[in-house]
N, C-alpha and C positions, 0 to 999 in steps of 0.2 A: 788222365789214365797213365799208368806206369809204362815204361818203354817195353818194346817187344824183345823177346829172347830168341835170337836167331837159331841157337842150337836146338831149342825145343821145337821151333817151327820146322826145322829140317830133319827131325826124326822120321818124318814121312815125306822125304824129299821127292821120291819117284811119284807118289800118289798126288802130291800137290803140284808137281810140275807138268804132269800129263795134260791137264786142261789148257795150260799155257801153250803147249805144243799144238794141240788140236786147234786152238784159236788162231795161232800164228799161221798155220798152214791154210786155214780158211781165209785169212786176210791176204795171203799171198795170191790167191785166186783173183783178188780185186785190184791189188797193186803189187806188181812184181819186183819193182826196183825203187823203193822209197829212198829219197836222199836223207831225210831227217825223221827219226823215230823217237818218240817219247814213251818211256815205259812207266806208267803211273802206278805207284805202290809197288815198286820193284822188290821190296823185301830184301833178302840176302843175296839177290842177284840171280836166282834160278830162272826166272822168266826172262830177264835181260840176256842171259846166256843163250836161251832158246832163240831169241830174236837175232842174235849175232850169227847163229848157225843158219837160220832160215833166210836171213837177209844179209849175206856177206857183202861187205863193202859199204853198207849204209852207215850213216852217222847216228849212233844210238846213245841216248842218255837215260839212265835209270834214275827215277825220282822217288823219294820216300821221305816221310816226315819223322822217321825213327832214326836217331843218331846211331844206335847199335846196329840196326839193319844196314845202314849205309856203310858203316865201318867194316862190317863183315863182307858186304858186296865188293867193296874196293880191294880188300885184302885177297879175295879169291878170284877176282876178275880185273887185274891191273891194266888190262888192255882196253877196258870199257870205261866210259865216263859215268860217274854217279854224282848226284847232287842231293843235298838235304833240302827238300822242297815239298810244300803241300800241293796236293793234286789240283787245287783251284788256282794255283799260281803258275801253271804250265804256260810257257811262252807260245806266241803264235808262230806261223811259218812251218808247221809240222806237216809231213806227208802221211804219217801214220801215228795216231795216238792209241796206245795199247794199254789195257788194264786188266790184269788177272787177279780176281779175288781181292779187290781193294775198295771199290766204290760203295760196297754195302755199309762201310763205316762212315759214309758222308750222307747227310740229309739233303732233301729237296732235289731229287734227280730231275724234276721238271724244270729246274733252273740250271742244274749242273750239266746235263747232256747238251742242251743248246750251246752253253758256254764252251764246252770242249770242242764241239763241231766248229764253232767260230774260230778256234785256234788252228784249224786245218787250212792248208792251201787248197785252191779249187781242185776237185778230183781226189782229195785226200780221204783217208779212211779212219773211222773210229771203230775200234775192236774191243769189246768188253765181255768179261765173264764175271758173274757174281753168283755166290751160293744161293740156291733156292730150295733149301732142304729143311724148312721148319717142321714139316710133317714126319720126318724120320723119327722113329720111336726114341732113340737116345737123346735127340735134341728136345723133343717134347718132355722127356724125363727131366732134363736140366731145368726147363722152365717150371715144371711142376714142383720140383724139389726146392728151387730158389724162392718160390712163392710161399713156402711154409714159414710160419712166423718165427720158428726157432732160429732161423739163419739170419733174419733181419735184412733180407735181400729183395723184398717185394718191389721196392722202387726201382732197383736195377732190372728186375725182370720186366717191369712195365716199359722201361726204356728200350730193352731188347725187342719187345714185341712191336715197338714203333720204329724199327730200324729203317734204313734207307732203301731197301730193295722194294721195287714196285711189281705189279703183276705184268705178265707179258703183254696184255692188252693195253695197259697204261704206257708201257714203252712203245708199243705200236703207235699210239696217238702222238707221243712226243716226237718220235723219229719221222713220222709222216709229215710233220710240220717243218722239219729243219734239214732234211736230207733229200738227195736226188734218187736214192734207192737204199733199201736196207733189207736185212734178213734177221729173223729171230728164231732161235731153236733151243732145245733143252737136250742135255745128255745126262744119263744116270750111270754113275760109276759104281762098281762093286769092288770095294777095297777089302782085301784079306788081311786081318789083323791077328796077332798071335793069341790073344786072350782078351778077357773083359777089361783088365786094367789098361790095355792099349786103347780102348775106347776113350777112357778119360784122358790118357796121354795125348790122343789126337786132338781133343777139344781143349786141353789145358793151354796150348799155344795160341788159340784163336778165340772160340766162342766163350770159353770159360773165363777169359781174362777179366772182364768187368766184374765178375762175381768174386773171383779169388783175391783181387786186390783190395776188396772190402773186408776180407776176413783175415784174422791173425793166423800165424803159422799152424797152430793146432787145429783151429776151426777149419782152415782150408783143407788140411789133411782129412779131417772127419767128413767134410763135404765130398771130397773125392772118393773116400771109402764108401760113403752112402750111395753115390751114384754107381760105383762099381758093383756093389752088392745088388742093387735093384736092377741093374742091367742084365743080370744073369737070367732073369725070367723073360726078358724081352728078346734076348739073343742066344738061343740054344746053340751050343757048339756044333760045328759041322762034323762030318765023318772023320776028318783029320785033326779035329780039336780046335780048329781056327774059328774065329768070329768074323762075320762079314758085315761091314758097314756100307750101307747104300747111301750114295751121295748124289743128289740131283743138282745140276748146275745150269744156269740160264746164260745164254750167249746172245750177243747181237753184234752185227757189223752194219755200219752206215757210211755211205759215200756223200761227201759234201757236193 
């Protein structure tokens, strides 16, 4: 898969960062002064910056497998340590392992979650947020459009349906077996976007990446235009002309 584009991801910086803040504050209720924090899938550093504010004085390292994201994170946060690293390669000895909207790209959470908890010190906390929004009309539209033969994306669509996110009850069973205590919850965010083209811009930096990298420039533009056109029926403009994207996210914290 091609590298991430930090500028595209950060077009919706506030909306993408709010869940990280919500998760960090929840983690602080469990561990107030962690000495060592690993931020898995730190992206351009927005979540790591949140952690530095919520846990001042902690040793924080942002980890990401994207060279472009790490480059952007280092340039904008010179006082924080960042490393190019896969989430599965996180070292042991952590007091808090934090991951905001990253683990959905990794398969086999039944193996991944116990491995991450094993990297914690006793009493350490794993704090995770993953999108759980497959039923949102715009994301269902992406899957339906990608499955149409004219785009040649049906195999990518099948891969996306088999992504890494499990059900809350599946996470319950995993966490019950590897932690001394845990919490699972969902939050639904209502994001105000300027118009229907902003819906596609939102997804272009994340969910649409596997599809767009398979299409040439003209076909990719046509695919985006098709999604934008069809989304107008699904999202009538609100009174002020804005479009509201609902986004449900799944959270859990677990104590080793």
